[in-house]
N, C-alpha and C positions, 0 to 999 in steps of 0.2 A: 429302471428307473429311479437307478447312480447315472447312467449317460443321458437320460430326458434333461433333469437338470442341469449337470455340466455344459451339453448343451446349450442350455435354458439361459445359464451364469455370464457364459460367451456372447449370444446371441447379446445382451442385454450391454455387456461391456464394449458391442461392436457397436450398437446404439449411439450409446455418450460418446463414443469418441467420431462419430455421425457430428452428432450437435455442439459439440465444440469446432470439429472443422466447416461447419453452415458460418459459423461467427468472423471465419476467415476472408470470406467478402469483402469487411470493412475497414480490412487491411489497404495498403497501398498496394498499387499493382507491380510494386519489387520487390513485396515484400510477399506473396504470392502466389510467389511458383514453386516455395517451400510446403506449401499448404494445400498446392495442387499434384505435386507429386506423395503429399500422405495420400490423398484422395485411388489416387491408382492405385496403392498398394492396400489400401484396404478393398478398392474393389475384386481384386485379382486374390483377397484373403477368403473372399464371401464368394466365389468359382470354386475356388481348391479346395477349400477346407470344408467352407462353414455350406454351401447346397450337397457333397457329396454325404458329409454326416447324418442331413437332416431326411436324405433320401432312403439313406440306411435305418437310421431310427426309423424312418415312417416303413420301411421292407418289415421288420422287428416285429410293429404291432401289427399289420396288418399277420403276420405270416401267426402270432402269437392268438390270435382272436382266431379266425379264423370267418367261415362260413357257420359254422354254426354259432359262435359267437351274434351272429350280424342277425339271425332267425332272433336271438331270444331277445335282442334289445327292441326286436321288432313289438317280438307277441308282448314285453314287456311297457312297450310305450302304448299299445293298442286298449289291453288291459286299465292302465292308469286313467284315458281316455275314459272310458266306457265305465268306468266306477259309480254307483251309484249315485255315490254324496261326493261332496265338495269339496277337493284337495288342488293346493299350492307348495311349490316344492322350496323354497325361499333359502333367501345366504344368513348367513348371520347378523346380517342388518336388517334383515325384514324387505328383501329385493325379491320379488318375486322371477325366477327363473321359470317355471312350468307352469302354466291353470291346467287343470281337466277341464271338461266341457261340463261339469257340475257348475264349477268353480266362477263359467263364464256366466251363466244364469242365478247365481244366486245373487254374484255381487254386483250385474247389469253391465260388466268391459266386455272387449275382447278378448280375445287369450293373446294379441300382438299388441294389442294396447300396455296390458298389464303387466307384459315383461319386460323385464325395465327398471318395473318404478316399483314404491315403498310401496309395500300391501296395506302401512296405518293408515297412507291417503283414504281408501274405504271406508276406515273408523269414524265411531265420535274420537271426538278430543278429549275425552277422561275415559278413552279403550289406545289408545295411542303406546302412552309410555308404559302401559301391562304389559302391553302386547309386544313392544322391541326392546323389552328387556327379559321377558320372559320365550324369548326367538334367543337374543343373545346366551343365555343362564344353558339351552338347552343343545347351545350347538357349541356351547367349552362341554361338555356331557357333561353336564350337574343331573339332570332327573330328566323325565316323561313327565311333559305335562301336561295338564287340563285346564280350562279358564276361561269366564265369560265376556263375552266382547260383545258394542254393537256399533251397528253399523253407524254409516254418516246417516246414509237417507235408510228403509225400512226394503225390504228385498218388498215385499206388497203393499198395499195399505193396508190389509189384515189383520196385521203382527204391526202391532204399534211397537216403535221401539229398538223392532232388530236386534232384534235380543238373541246371539248366537254363542253355543259350549264348540270353542275350540280346543282338540287334542295335538299335541306337539311332539316329536321324536324325533330322533337323530337318526341321522344315515350316511354314509362314506359308503358312496357309488368306486366303481370302478374307474379310473384316470381321470380321477376328482382330487383335484389338491389338495381341498380342504372340505371338512364336515357340512352339508348340506342340514337345511332341517327341514322333516314332515309338518302339512296344517291339516290336520282332516278338519273341518266346519260343519256341524249341524244344528239345523233352527232350535231352541227350546219349543221345551211345549207348550202348542196354541190352549187356552182357557176350554174348557168345555160348552162346547155349542149350548146354545137357550133352545132349553126344546119348546117346540111350540104351544102358540096357548091356546087349552082344551076346544076343539071343535070344526077349527082354523081345518077349510079346505083342502087336497094339496094342492087345484091350482093357486091356490091362495101363497099355499107354502115354498110352491116352487118357479113365484112368478120373479123376475128379476126387480131392482131395485135402481133408481136412475145414481150414478152418483154426482151428488151436489155441486160436493168440491171439486170433481172434471170442469162443469158447466159453470163454476164462478170463477175459475180459472179463464177458461175460455173467454167469459163475458168481460174478463178483465182485460185480457191482451185483445178485445177486438171496440175496446175504449179506450186504452191506448194507444191503435191506430188512428182510429176515429182522432182523440187530440192531437196528434202530431200533423198530420195530414192537416187538418185547418193553421195551427200552426204556420206552414208553409205555403200553403194559398194564402196569409195576407203578409206574408215578408214582402218588402218593397223593393230588396237589394240581398245581393250575393254575402255582405258582409252579419246582412241580419236573419238568415237563414241559419247558421248553425246556432246562433243563440236562441236564436225560438224553437231550433228542437230540444237540443240541452235544455230549454225551463218545462217541456212538456217532458221528457223523460223522467227530470232529475223532484227523487225525494217517492210519488209515485212510485216508481219502477227501480232507481237506482242509486244509492245512497254517492254516488258520485258518477259524473256521465264530463266526458274527453272526448273533443271534435278535435280534429287535423284532416287542414287542408295542405294539399300541392297547389301551390303559386303558381307561377308564368317561370321555368328556367328551372323545374322540377325540385325546387326546394320545399319543406316540409314548415306549415308556421300553426302553431297552436292556437285557434279560432275561438275556442272555449269551451270553460272550468266553470262547472257548479260544483262545488263538494260544499260542505262545512267550516262555515268563518273561521278563517287562521295562517299563521303562518306558513303552514304546508301545500294550501292551495293556493299563495301569490308564490312557493317557489314551484310550484307546477304550473304556473300557469306562463312562468318563467321559462319553464324547460322548452330546449331544444327538442321535440321529436322523433327531431336523428339517432337520438340514447338510447331512442326506447326498441328495444328490438323485436316484443310484440306487432308495437305501430308501423315497423319497416317491417315486416316477415308479412303481415297480414296484406296493404299492399302491392306489398313485390307480386308476395302468391296468390292475390284476391282470394280468399278464403276466410269464412271464420274460425277464433280461436273462441275458444269455451271453456274456459277451467274453474268445474265444477272443485276441485281442491291446489289449491296455492301451491303447487310443490316448488319454480322457478320463483323467486324470490324478488331477482334482481329483472326478468320479464320485462315491467314498463320503466325499468333507467334505475336510477339514484340520486339523493340530493346532493348539494354542497357540499356537505360531509362525507361522503360514499354510503348513505344508508338506504340500502334497496327503499323506494315509493312504497312497496305496497306497502313492506313493514311497517311503516310510520303511520299509513292509514288505516290498519288493521284492518288490511281485506280478505275477506276467506271465499271472494268470487268474480270470477270476470269472465269477464266478454267485451273482446275484440273485432270487430266489422267492414269489411273496406267499404268505403263510396262507390260502386258499385254501378253503372248504371242499369248490366243484365245485356246489352247492347255488344259487349264485346271490348268494349274502350280499356284504357287505358284507367284505373283506380284514380278519382281525385280525393281518397280524405283515407282518413277512419274515424270511428265509431268509437270509444272508448266508452266500455258502464261498468263500478265496481260496487258492490254489494258488502257492507260490511258487521261486525260484530254476532252479534246473533238471527240474522236475519237469513235464510233459508238459500240457499245458490238454485245461480240463475239452473235453468233446463232446458232441457230439448225443443219442444212447444213453445218458451219462451225468447231461446235465440234464433230458433224460423221469422218471430215477431219482429226483431230488429231487426235479422237481414232485409225484412220487406220495408221494414225505416230508413235503415241505408242508401236501398235502390229507391225511396219516393226521395228522399235527401240530398244522394247524389244530381236525380233528374229535375231538382227545385236547379242545385245548385250549374248544370251545364243550361238552363233554361234562360234562366238572370242573368 
């Protein structure tokens, strides 16, 4: 272990020296020769010292572990994945190191998506600070804790509030430099079911009831598609298309609606901004869309971006004072979709929607509807 730490320190020193040598490119040509000699010396140091030492450490690790240790790790990983309760491995900051299958079902995310992200993003706002503090306390070795937390969205509609019981304990796995936290999540006890009324038949008890909430949401999305389509049909010029589409979406569906278009020459222009009146709306209208990473990525990559929880506050750029626009707007959920006609051509722009305050976050069904709206908007722009 001491040899590995010594090797890591030497490697860190080497990286710092390389960073200093990179800055030598800005020197005049005559002054770059000493830096070039130093760079060649560092390369020789890597080939003759660092790499052989790395091979020695790697061989020693394989020798210590052996085949038996490999089989033990495989067995533990299989047991972890097949545990019937939701289990997550977290670092001391609450970032997910590993999810088992039951945890992916409980939190409604893929294991690959959750890894490397803070678990607090899946919790209600009133649970985040407490959970993060308790995870840090367990990682410091203070106690084994159990606490109640609430999901940002209930795991199913039959359990209002999404209350979970989280049990935290510290672990120190081999070959890990720091303590990690094992978190076990169990759903809170559901209220006892109401017994059927006397005389109710078996057929009546077993008959499934329609989900009125889902039917209502589907009807609202159909109305939204109809309103946007009608607005686009009434547009007489390309300049009217973004404004009319934004007008149909603003208020009833999103608290902020921003439309950016690609003008001849390949540059981006902000074509429409509908938001609550104020200085921030004026600043966003004057903002360069190229300074918004989410917008640029949506146009280049051609895929939608759904942020149920805003972890990257700078994704929509910053104002003149350097403050993130999403923070100033109080955004809690974001949806950014490229304006593509579906025929394989380049995107004509991007449609960005924000929800703020206590409004529920965007859902996958809504993202699908907005994707159709963006396609209709692109067809209208191309046709005009």
